[in-house]
C-alpha positions, 0 to 999 in steps of 0.5 A, a space after each residue: 194830503 199835506 200837513 203843516 205846522 207853526 212852531 217856536 224854537 229858540 225864541 223864533 217862530 217858523 212855519 213848516 211841513 210835517 212829515 212823520 216825526 220831522 218838520 221841514 222848515 219853510 221860508 214863510 207861510 205855506 199859503 204864500 208858497 213858502 219854500 223849504 229852507 233845508 232846516 229839518 227839526 224833530 217834532 220833539 225839539 220844538 214848541 208847537 203853536 196854533 198853526 196860523 195867526 188869525 186876525 179874525 176868528 169866526 164861529 158858526 151857530 146852527 150849522 148842523 142838521 141836529 140843531 134844526 130837527 123838525 125845522 127848516 134851517 136858514 139858507 145862509 150861515 149864522 156867525 159870531 166873531 172871536 178876537 185874535 186873543 182867543 187863539 190858543 195852541 195845542 197843550 196850552 192851559 185854558 185859564 178861566 177869567 175871574 168872572 167864570 168858574 166853569 166853561 163849556 167845550 166843543 169839538 169842531 172842524 176848522 176852515 183855514 183861509 189861504 187867500 184874501 176872499 171878499 164877495 166870492 162865489 162858491 168856486 172862488 171860496 173853494 179856491 181860498 180854503 187852504 186846509 182844515 184843522 181841529 178847534 174847541 170853541 169854548 164859552 162861559 156859562 151864564 150861571 157861572 158868570 152870575 155866581 162869580 159876579 154876585 149877580 142875580 138871574 132873571 134878565 133877558 140875556 141876549 148879549 151875555 151868552 155871546 159875550 162869554 165866548 170872547 175870553 182869552 184862549 177860548 178858541 184853541 185850535 191845531 195842532 196841524 193844518 191838513 191840506 188836500 184832505 176830504 173833510 166829509 164823514 169824519 168822526 168828531 170826538 170830545 173827551 173830558 178827563 177829570 182831576 182824578 184821571 177818569 174819563 168823565 165825558 165821551 162824545 162822538 159825532 160826524 162832520 157829515 151832519 154839516 148843513 153847509 159845505 165849507 165853500 158855502 160857509 166861506 162864500 156867505 161870510 165873504 159877503 159880510 167881511 173880508 177874510 184874509 190868509 191865516 183867518 179861521 172859521 170854526 164850523 160849529 157842533 151839535 153839543 157842548 159840555 161843561 168843564 171845570 178847573 183841573 180837567 183836561 179836554 181832548 178834541 179829535 177829528 178822525 185822521 187829523 190828530 188830537 187837540 189837548 188842553 187843560 182847564 185852569 182856574 184864575 190865579 187870583 181866585 
């Protein structure tokens, strides 16, 4: 298993291979076979960024067995797109937009693409997967949007729910990419700490519930759009939980560390 990161030091962004508490800096992205430069820096002396810079962030819906109890799931994945501006890093504050006073959070396995992939079969798609990381696919709630915009409910809302997924920093992921790791049967754990420092929510599930393998996911998506190195796919979850300003969200996957973010209200509120 190999572990990679993207970090900033003295205003310059680098990629690196992480070993213990040190980063071995690379010439470029690891999926482009970046060689080590000889520069070694302690993890404690850098700002860890989200581990790649995606042009496309894809999220999945209904990808777990629990979503289809007593029903047959579709034969191919169901997806939505988040903009690059939704990307956020470990320890970034997630600032709610003016139109929201709450959001829902999730813990998800994230696929990191390492090669251009288009119209690929599953073998080609497997080869295009560089590794995996942790993600939190946030979404604003419709009720919150109604409250903050003084709109009444009662609409048949088809567009608003997916629209509330695209907010800035609503797709934090990281802190590291794990290569040559078995994604199966890993615990996914979500914790929410309230403003008083008490643990309000603890949710646990497993990646074993995924209906579609990562190579199947990437293959299906490649028949719709081109995925490029550094793009990511958030593979979905079984349950989401509301969070409010001042609370801290900790998403973790067994053996892959923790993704921690604080929820902050809009500065204009």
